[in-house]
Each structure stands twice: as C-alpha cells, then as structure tokens.
C-alpha positions in Angstrom: -46.4 -21.4 -82.3 -49.4 -20.9 -79.9 -51.9 -23.7 -79.3 -55.4 -22.9 -78.1 -58.1 -25.5 -77.4 -61.8 -25.0 -76.9 -64.6 -27.4 -76.1 -68.4 -26.8 -76.5 -71.3 -29.1 -75.9 -73.0 -30.3 -79.1 -76.0 -32.4 -80.2 -75.9 -32.4 -84.0 -73.6 -34.6 -86.0 -71.9 -33.7 -89.3 -71.9 -36.3 -92.1 -68.3 -36.3 -93.3 -64.8 -35.1 -93.1 -64.0 -31.7 -94.6 -60.8 -29.8 -95.3 -60.8 -26.2 -96.6 -58.2 -23.5 -97.0 -54.5 -23.5 -97.0 -51.8 -22.4 -94.6 -50.2 -19.5 -96.2 -49.8 -15.8 -95.8 -52.9 -14.3 -94.3 -54.9 -17.5 -94.5 -55.7 -20.7 -92.6 -56.9 -24.2 -93.1 -59.8 -25.9 -91.3 -60.0 -29.6 -90.9 -63.4 -30.8 -89.5 -64.1 -34.5 -88.6 -67.3 -36.1 -87.3 -67.2 -37.0 -83.6 -69.2 -39.5 -81.6 -68.7 -37.4 -78.5 -71.5 -34.8 -77.7 -69.1 -31.9 -78.1 -67.1 -29.8 -80.5 -63.4 -29.9 -79.8 -61.5 -27.1 -81.5 -57.7 -27.0 -81.6 -56.0 -23.9 -83.0 -52.4 -23.6 -84.0 -51.2 -20.1 -84.8 -47.9 -18.4 -85.4 -49.4 -15.1 -84.3 -49.5 -14.8 -80.5 -51.5 -12.4 -78.4 -54.9 -12.9 -80.0 -56.5 -15.4 -77.7 -59.4 -13.1 -76.8 -60.2 -12.5 -80.5 -60.0 -16.3 -81.2 -62.3 -16.9 -78.3 -64.9 -14.5 -79.5 -65.0 -15.8 -83.1 -64.9 -19.5 -82.1 -67.5 -19.1 -79.3 -69.9 -17.2 -81.7 -69.6 -19.8 -84.4 -69.9 -22.9 -82.3 -72.8 -21.5 -80.3 -74.6 -20.8 -83.5 -73.7 -24.2 -85.1 -74.3 -26.9 -82.5 -72.1 -29.6 -84.2 -70.3 -32.6 -82.7 -66.9 -32.5 -84.4 -63.2 -32.5 -84.0 -61.9 -29.3 -85.6 -58.3 -28.4 -86.3 -57.4 -24.9 -87.4 -53.9 -24.1 -88.7 -53.5 -20.3 -88.9 -51.0 -18.0 -90.6 -52.4 -14.6 -89.7 -56.0 -14.8 -91.0 -58.4 -12.1 -90.0 -61.6 -12.9 -88.0 -63.6 -12.6 -91.2 -61.5 -15.2 -93.0 -61.8 -17.5 -90.0 -65.6 -17.3 -90.1 -65.6 -17.9 -93.8 -63.4 -21.0 -93.6 -65.4 -22.4 -90.8 -68.6 -21.9 -92.8 -67.0 -23.5 -95.8 -65.9 -26.5 -93.8 -69.4 -26.9 -92.3 -70.9 -26.8 -95.8 -68.5 -29.4 -97.1 -69.2 -31.6 -94.1 -72.8 -32.0 -95.2 -74.4 -30.2 -92.3 -77.5 -28.2 -93.1 
C-alpha cells in the first residue's frame, strides 16, 4: 500500500462532510471534510504503486481549480485519472461547494 500526501493553500470553505464512491476493482472512494485550516490536505492510499507523477498531476489540477479548505482522503483500487476527477467533483458537489 502506497501513501501519498499533498497540501495546497486554500481560502474557500466547504459546507459539509461528503463521502462518494467505493473501494473496489477499478474504483475509489473520496472522503471530504471541512477544515478550519487555510489549506487542502489530501491523503491518498493506493494499492497500485509507481503512479505518483500521475496522481500529482490530477490532484494539483483539481485543487488549483477548486480552492477549497478541506481534509480529503482517497482510497484507491486502480481507478483511472478520469474516475479520480469524477469522484472528486462528486464529493465537492455533495459538500455543498458551488
């Protein structure tokens, strides 16, 4: 199991906790919690090693575009970058962020 952590500055708060997706073949779950800290802290746990550069590109693009203060946990089971982006957008929508 590989663990990757990213932190980005943030200014906008989310309204509520969200949980989307499931950990299963080719999928992932995203858990997003509001944070009082002016940053987004993202922790990724994945059973697929060697994709740190891909994770960095997807996560950096999303959290640069969505300036949210949140604690985010991603549990991955081989999801593609498109699925990662989709789940992050779903979690953001459920969290009440415009």
